[in-house]
N, C-alpha and C positions, 0 to 999 in steps of 0.2 A: 701617625708617625711618632716614634718613640722619642721622648725628650732627650736632649744632649746633656752630658755631664756638666756640673758646675765648672770644673776645671778641664775642659775638653782638650784633647791632644792635638798638636799640630802636625804629628807624624803620620804619613800615609803609607800603607803597605803596598808593595809592588804587585801588579796584576800578573806578572810573569813568574812570580816565585812559586816553588813547589810546596806541597803540604804533605805532612806525614800523617794522613788521616787514618791509615789502617790501624796504627797502634792505639789511636784514641777510640775508634769505633768498635774494635774487637773487645769482647769481655775479658777482664783480667782480674785475678783475685787480689792483686795489690793496687791500691789507689795511686801510689807513687812508684812508678817504674823507671828504669833507666831511660827508656825512650821518652817518657813524659818529662823527665828532668832535663833532657837535652833540647826540649822545645823552647823556642823563644817566647818571652812573655808578650802578652797583648799590651801595647803602649797605652790603650785607653785606660784612664784612671791611674796610670803609673806615675803621673805627676804628683799624686797625693803623698806617697811615701817620700818622694824627692823633696817636697815642701816640708814634710815633717823633719827632715834632716836639719833644716834651719832652726827648728826648736831645740834640737840637740846641740847645735853650735852655740846658741844663746846660753844654754845651761852650762856647758863646759867652759866657755870663755869667761863667764861670770865667776866661776870657781877659780880658774887659772889666774885671772887678773887679781882677785882678792888674795890668792895664795902666793903668787910669785911676780906680780906686776907685769906679766906678759900675756899674750894671747896664744891659744893653741889652734885656733881656726883661722882668724883673720891675720894674715901675714903682712899686710901693709903696715899696720901699727908696729909690728915687730921689726920691720926694716928700719923704721924711724928710731926705735929704741936702740937698735944695733948701731946706727950712725951716731946717736947721742952718746953711746957708751965710749966711743973713741975719745971723747972729751971728758970722760968721767962724770957724765950727767945722766940722770938726776943724781945729785950728791948723796941723797938720803936713801938710794936704792943700790946697794953694792952688787957688783957682778951682773947688772942688768943686761949688759951686752952678751954675756955668755948664755944666759937663759933665752934671750931672743935668738941667738945664733943656733942653739939646740932646737928650738921650735921650728925655725925656718928650715934647717937642714933635715930634720925628721919629716917635716911636711913634704919636702921635695923627694925624699927617699920613699915616702908612702905613695906619692903620685907615680913615681917610676915603677915601684913594685906592683901596685894594684893595676897600673896601666897595662901590665903584661897580660891581663885577662883578655885583651883584644885578640889574643892568639887562640883562645879557647871558647868560641861562641859567646861573645861578651854579653849578649842579651838573653842568654838561656837562663832557665830557672835555677839550675845548679850553680852557674857562675855567679849570678847576682846574690843567691842565698849564701854562698861561700864568702863572697865579698863582705856582706853585712854581718855574717856570723863572726868573721875575723875582727871586724870593727868593734862589735859588741864585746868580744873577749878582751880586747885591749883596754876598753873603757872599764870593764869589770876588774881587771888587774889594777888599774889606777885607783879605782874606788876601794879595792881591798887594801891597798897600801895606805890610803888615807884613813879608812875605817879602823885598821889595825894599829894605827899610831906610828907606823914606820915613817910616814911623811906627815907629821901633825899639821903642818901649814895648809895642807890640802883637805884636812878633815874638819878642823875647827877654826872659826874666824878669830877666836881669841888667841890661838897659837900664831896665826898669821900676823895679827896686829902686834903681838909681843915681839916677834922677829923684826917687824918694821920699826917699832919704837927703839929697839936696841941697835938698829941698823946692821943686823947680822946677815950674813949670806949663808943660808942653809942649802948646800948643794944637793941635798937629798931631793929637793923639789924637781931636779932635772929628770928624775925617773918618770913621774907622771907626765911631765911636759913632753918628753920624747914619745911616750906611749900614745898620748892623746893627739899630738900633732901628726904622728904617723898615720893613725886611722882616719884623720880628717882628709889626708891625701886620697884615701880610698873613697871617701864620701864624694868629693868633687869629681873624681873619675867616674863614679856611677852616674852622676847627673849628666855628664858629657856622653857617656856610653848610651844612655837612654834618649839622648837628643834634646834634653831640656836645658839648652845653654843659657836661656834667660833666667834660670834659677841656679846660680853658682853655689848656693847653700852656705858659703863661707864669708862672703862680703856683701855689703849693701850699697857702697858708693855707686857702682855702675848700675845697680838695680834702681836706685833713686833717679839716676839720670834717665834710664830707659822708661821709667814710669811717666815722668813729667815731660819727656821729649816725644812721647807716643802721640801721633796724630789722631789715634782712636782712643784717647784717654777717657773720653766721656761716652764711648759707645755702649750699647746695651750689654748686660752681664755676659750673655752667651756669645756675643759677637767678637770678643777680644780675649781669648783664652790666655795669651801670653801676659797681658796686663794683669789678669786675675791671679796667675801664678806668682808674678812679681809682688803684688800686694800681699798675697798670702804668706810669701816668704818673709817679708818685712814684719808682718804682724806676729808670725810664729817665732822669729828670732827675738823680737821684743818681749813676747810672753816668756820665752825661755830664760832670757836675761833677768827679767823681773822675778820669775820664780826662783832662779838660782840665788838672787840676792836675798830674798825673804827666807829661803831655806838656810842660807848662811847665818842669818840672824836668829833662827829658831833653834830649838834643842836638837832637831834632826841633824844639823850640821851640813857642811858643804859636801861631804861624801855622799849624802843622800841624792844630791843633784846628779852626781856621777852615776849612781845606781840607776836612777830614772833614765838618764841618757842611754846607758847600756841596755836597759830593758826595752826602750823604744827601738834601738837598732836590732835587738834580738827578735822583736815582734815583726819588724820589716823582713828579716831573713826568713822567718817562717812563712810570712805572707807570700814571698816570692815562690816558695815551693808549691803553694796552693793556687798561684795566680793563673788566670785564664790564659791559655796559649794564644799565639797569634793565629788569626783566621786567615790563612793564605789561600789564594785561588789557583787552581791548576790552569795553566795556559791551554786554551782550546786549540786543537790542531785542525787546520783547514784541510 
């Protein structure tokens, strides 16, 4: 018997679904055809790119918090910041409420827009690839704005610290905030579309709860795939945040963390195009 994956999937394919085997079995001069792009991806191992999204969340949130004192992925904290802003707090971070509101609103808009993919074969190779390609483009635009000095607070830690020391509100930071928060709406939609609700990729509070409230917490490695995914998501977000912090202190600057995050999303987009299709079984007629 073949060994199961380290992060096995909990999704089962239906025995009554139909398979478009003709297009795959017939010889074709092109490796990527329209028929192949419309095939649904095989959910086995699909949890790996979903967990990698937590790494991107850590990278981008570490940059956004250093640059603008808000998050672009975790919206719970932004909701608290928005509430504090009604009282003019924190006093040393001007316009915090506006930055938090832009992040929350852009995230919601991203969820709505990317969520419309459910109308177009949401688990197909083409739909998932387009989803992550758009996410990567938005991160690259934010990285370019930071790298080019248009929004210096997102590029260099020294610029962000100087703004904080002067208690200035540089509203140019709203550009990267909107771009990054919008694409993170697409990220969480993808995890839901693929059925990995245990890995929201954006937050960890519920994940911590689910890990330590799991009756199979100490089950063998391959016996509890959901626990494995949750722990992987926590570790990857931690690694991303640590990496983003050290990049901010290095000569590479905070924009490098954004370039890395965009490259990961681009790699995932390409991977979906090449992903193994779902192996569906033809229902037997009696």
